[in-house]
Each structure stands twice: as C-alpha cells, then as structure tokens.
N, CA, C and O atoms as a DFTB+ gen file, in Angstrom:
240 C
 N C O
     1  1       7.493      10.878     -29.736
     2  2       6.296      10.832     -30.011
     3  2       5.782       9.816     -30.790
     4  3       6.044      10.030     -31.973
     5  1       5.224       8.907     -30.634
     6  2       4.842       7.585     -31.090
     7  2       3.947       7.934     -31.675
     8  3       2.812       8.107     -31.230
     9  1       4.516       8.173     -33.329
    10  2       3.090       8.256     -34.396
    11  2       2.903       7.330     -35.180
    12  3       3.797       7.355     -36.026
    13  1       2.384       6.725     -35.305
    14  2       1.727       5.701     -36.090
    15  2       0.424       5.607     -36.688
    16  3      -0.422       6.295     -36.116
    17  1       0.051       4.987     -37.618
    18  2      -1.412       4.984     -38.151
    19  2      -2.432       4.544     -37.006
    20  3      -3.408       5.276     -36.839
    21  1      -2.290       3.374     -36.177
    22  2      -3.070       3.728     -34.888
    23  2      -2.588       3.978     -33.906
    24  3      -2.927       3.174     -33.037
    25  1      -1.729       4.953     -33.465
    26  2      -0.880       5.289     -32.061
    27  2      -0.383       7.043     -31.947
    28  3       0.758       7.358     -32.285
    29  1      -1.163       7.863     -31.549
    30  2      -0.431       9.212     -31.412
    31  2      -0.753       9.804     -30.161
    32  3      -1.798      10.198     -29.643
    33  1       0.825       9.739     -29.713
    34  2       0.949       9.983     -28.228
    35  2       0.091      11.754     -27.776
    36  3      -0.180      12.114     -26.631
    37  1      -0.117      12.409     -28.823
    38  2      -1.491      13.383     -27.874
    39  2      -2.853      12.794     -27.467
    40  3      -3.637      12.999     -26.540
    41  1      -2.814      11.957     -28.567
    42  2      -4.305      10.704     -28.230
    43  2      -4.455      10.470     -27.408
    44  3      -5.462      10.806     -26.785
    45  1      -3.290       9.581     -26.843
    46  2      -3.456       8.923     -25.831
    47  2      -3.227       9.814     -24.123
    48  3      -3.695       9.529     -23.020
    49  1      -2.437      10.789     -24.503
    50  2      -1.737      11.498     -22.846
    51  2      -2.357      12.617     -23.295
    52  3      -2.480      13.148     -22.192
    53  1      -2.795      13.316     -23.971
    54  2      -3.633      14.748     -24.352
    55  2      -2.274      16.027     -25.156
    56  3      -1.180      15.922     -25.711
    57  1      -2.891      16.758     -24.896
    58  2      -1.708      17.805     -26.060
    59  2      -0.595      18.241     -24.690
    60  3      -0.492      17.809     -23.542
    61  1      -0.050      19.037     -25.275
    62  2       1.643      19.128     -24.424
    63  2       1.851      20.149     -23.496
    64  3       2.011      21.255     -24.012
    65  1       1.892      20.109     -22.398
    66  2       2.429      20.739     -21.364
    67  2       3.319      22.288     -21.707
    68  3       3.181      23.372     -21.139
    69  1       3.956      22.030     -22.482
    70  2       5.179      22.474     -22.646
    71  2       6.422      21.734     -23.997
    72  3       6.885      20.643     -24.332
    73  1       6.475      22.769     -24.273
    74  2       7.506      22.095     -25.689
    75  2       8.969      22.696     -25.774
    76  3       9.215      23.803     -26.253
    77  1       9.959      21.777     -25.219
    78  2      11.376      22.930     -24.819
    79  2      12.513      22.212     -25.963
    80  3      13.215      21.257     -25.632
    81  1      12.565      22.820     -27.313
    82  2      13.680      22.160     -28.321
    83  2      14.864      23.132     -28.404
    84  3      14.836      24.274     -27.944
    85  1      15.835      22.611     -28.988
    86  2      17.172      23.019     -29.328
    87  2      17.025      24.515     -29.047
    88  3      17.429      25.191     -28.101
    89  1      16.236      24.878     -30.287
    90  2      16.634      26.553     -29.828
    91  2      16.313      27.032     -29.283
    92  3      16.500      28.190     -29.656
    93  1      15.664      26.996     -28.143
    94  2      15.450      27.217     -27.131
    95  2      16.722      27.138     -25.400
    96  3      16.834      27.936     -24.469
    97  1      17.225      26.189     -25.601
    98  2      17.745      25.449     -25.361
    99  2      19.254      26.281     -25.269
   100  3      19.675      26.740     -24.207
   101  1      19.869      26.371     -26.373
   102  2      20.692      27.307     -27.139
   103  2      20.765      28.732     -26.541
   104  3      21.722      29.158     -25.894
   105  1      19.284      29.632     -26.928
   106  2      19.440      30.773     -26.253
   107  2      19.408      30.749     -25.020
   108  3      20.124      31.635     -24.552
   109  1      18.655      29.837     -23.896
   110  2      19.081      29.865     -22.598
   111  2      20.404      29.773     -22.324
   112  3      20.870      30.441     -21.401
   113  1      21.440      28.685     -23.312
   114  2      23.146      28.838     -22.241
   115  2      23.061      27.545     -22.445
   116  3      23.986      26.917     -22.959
   117  1      21.669      26.863     -21.974
   118  2      21.577      25.213     -21.630
   119  2      22.486      24.160     -22.456
   120  3      22.964      23.168     -21.906
   121  1      22.648      24.405     -23.575
   122  2      23.308      23.807     -24.467
   123  2      24.482      24.865     -25.821
   124  3      24.403      26.057     -26.117
   125  1      25.275      23.981     -26.248
   126  2      25.188      24.989     -27.687
   127  2      24.756      25.048     -28.845
   128  3      23.676      24.465     -28.939
   129  1      25.075      25.448     -29.685
   130  2      24.866      25.369     -30.794
   131  2      25.176      23.833     -31.802
   132  3      26.296      23.337     -31.924
   133  1      24.199      23.405     -32.294
   134  2      24.369      21.719     -32.993
   135  2      25.230      22.631     -34.554
   136  3      24.908      23.807     -34.727
   137  1      26.188      22.026     -35.483
   138  2      26.254      22.573     -36.528
   139  2      26.065      20.245     -37.104
   140  3      26.243      19.178     -36.517
   141  1      25.702      20.620     -38.272
   142  2      26.240      19.025     -38.812
   143  2      26.818      19.800     -40.346
   144  3      26.458      20.858     -40.861
   145  1      27.773      18.860     -40.760
   146  2      28.143      19.170     -41.593
   147  2      28.663      17.815     -42.350
   148  3      29.654      17.129     -42.098
   149  1      27.464      17.627     -43.565
   150  2      27.898      16.667     -44.368
   151  2      28.655      16.454     -45.457
   152  3      28.775      16.995     -46.556
   153  1      29.457      14.937     -44.528
   154  2      30.633      14.352     -45.669
   155  2      30.234      12.701     -45.961
   156  3      29.418      12.027     -45.333
   157  1      30.835      12.406     -46.780
   158  2      31.350      11.467     -47.447
   159  2      32.197      10.602     -47.027
   160  3      33.400      10.847     -47.108
   161  1      31.589       9.061     -46.337
   162  2      32.826       8.685     -45.823
   163  2      33.619       7.947     -46.922
   164  3      33.071       7.439     -47.899
   165  1      34.870       7.925     -46.707
   166  2      35.837       7.921     -47.667
   167  2      36.066       6.106     -47.216
   168  3      36.095       5.669     -46.066
   169  1      36.234       5.130     -48.768
   170  2      35.851       3.874     -48.077
   171  2      37.434       3.208     -48.778
   172  3      37.815       3.617     -49.875
   173  1      38.113       2.334     -48.120
   174  2      39.146       1.971     -49.216
   175  2      39.341       0.740     -49.316
   176  3      39.959      -0.171     -48.766
   177  1      38.480       0.986     -50.379
   178  2      38.507      -1.340     -50.713
   179  2      39.635      -1.896     -51.937
   180  3      40.262      -1.287     -52.804
   181  1      39.576      -3.065     -51.627
   182  2      40.108      -4.111     -52.744
   183  2      39.533      -4.171     -53.876
   184  3      38.417      -4.640     -54.100
   185  1      40.434      -3.594     -54.792
   186  2      40.315      -3.868     -56.329
   187  2      39.616      -5.335     -56.128
   188  3      38.537      -5.399     -56.718
   189  1      39.822      -6.000     -55.736
   190  2      38.812      -7.479     -56.490
   191  2      37.094      -7.034     -55.300
   192  3      36.433      -8.056     -55.481
   193  1      36.830      -6.750     -55.002
   194  2      35.594      -6.487     -54.380
   195  2      34.614      -5.623     -54.780
   196  3      33.413      -5.651     -54.511
   197  1      35.693      -4.292     -55.932
   198  2      34.649      -3.345     -56.226
   199  2      34.167      -4.054     -57.643
   200  3      34.020      -3.214     -58.531
   201  1      34.003      -4.853     -57.882
   202  2      32.854      -5.619     -58.940
   203  2      31.814      -5.816     -58.811
   204  3      30.781      -5.383     -59.321
   205  1      32.209      -6.975     -57.610
   206  2      31.332      -7.426     -56.470
   207  2      30.415      -6.131     -55.614
   208  3      29.542      -6.532     -54.845
   209  1      30.536      -5.197     -55.698
   210  2      30.032      -4.201     -54.686
   211  2      29.123      -3.355     -56.094
   212  3      27.902      -3.207     -56.039
   213  1      29.943      -2.880     -57.265
   214  2      29.169      -2.545     -57.789
   215  2      27.967      -3.136     -58.818
   216  3      27.290      -2.478     -59.607
   217  1      27.926      -4.371     -58.596
   218  2      26.768      -5.221     -59.091
   219  2      25.752      -5.384     -58.044
   220  3      24.558      -5.613     -58.242
   221  1      26.404      -5.230     -56.784
   222  2      25.179      -4.927     -56.022
   223  2      24.614      -3.816     -55.881
   224  3      23.693      -4.055     -55.101
   225  1      24.582      -2.689     -56.159
   226  2      24.360      -1.245     -55.957
   227  2      22.903      -1.225     -55.994
   228  3      22.070      -0.977     -55.122
   229  1      22.754      -1.712     -57.844
   230  2      21.499      -1.677     -58.299
   231  2      20.186      -2.347     -56.926
   232  3      19.107      -1.797     -56.707
   233  1      20.577      -3.306     -56.377
   234  2      19.996      -3.841     -55.367
   235  2      19.344      -3.100     -53.891
   236  3      18.334      -3.606     -53.403
   237  1      19.994      -1.871     -53.219
   238  2      19.837      -1.544     -52.062
   239  2      18.858      -0.242     -53.121
   240  3      18.250       0.674     -52.566
C-alpha cells in the first residue's frame, strides 16, 4: 500500500476486497512457513582499516 502523509491507497482505491496474507497461504499449502534467523555478518577487516572504521561509527 501507498502510505504517506498525502496519499493513502484505501482513500484512492476504496476498501480492500480481500486480504490474503502469508499465514493463510501457509494454511492453504500455497507456500511453506518462512523462518527468520537473526545473524550478524562476519567481517574480515584489515588491521589498518579498523581505526578508520571505528572513528566513523559515530557518524552513522
């Protein structure tokens, strides 16, 4: 959906006719369950780059 301060999908196109979400798709067998696993990416940084990156962390 388009959701911004000046636009709204339901306001433009009207109410939803039907909502078919991932939970219903799993129950119907149309898709398999999706499992999310939080992981941190392992980085292999050169020692000489670490101080430069550490110094810029506060900027993000």
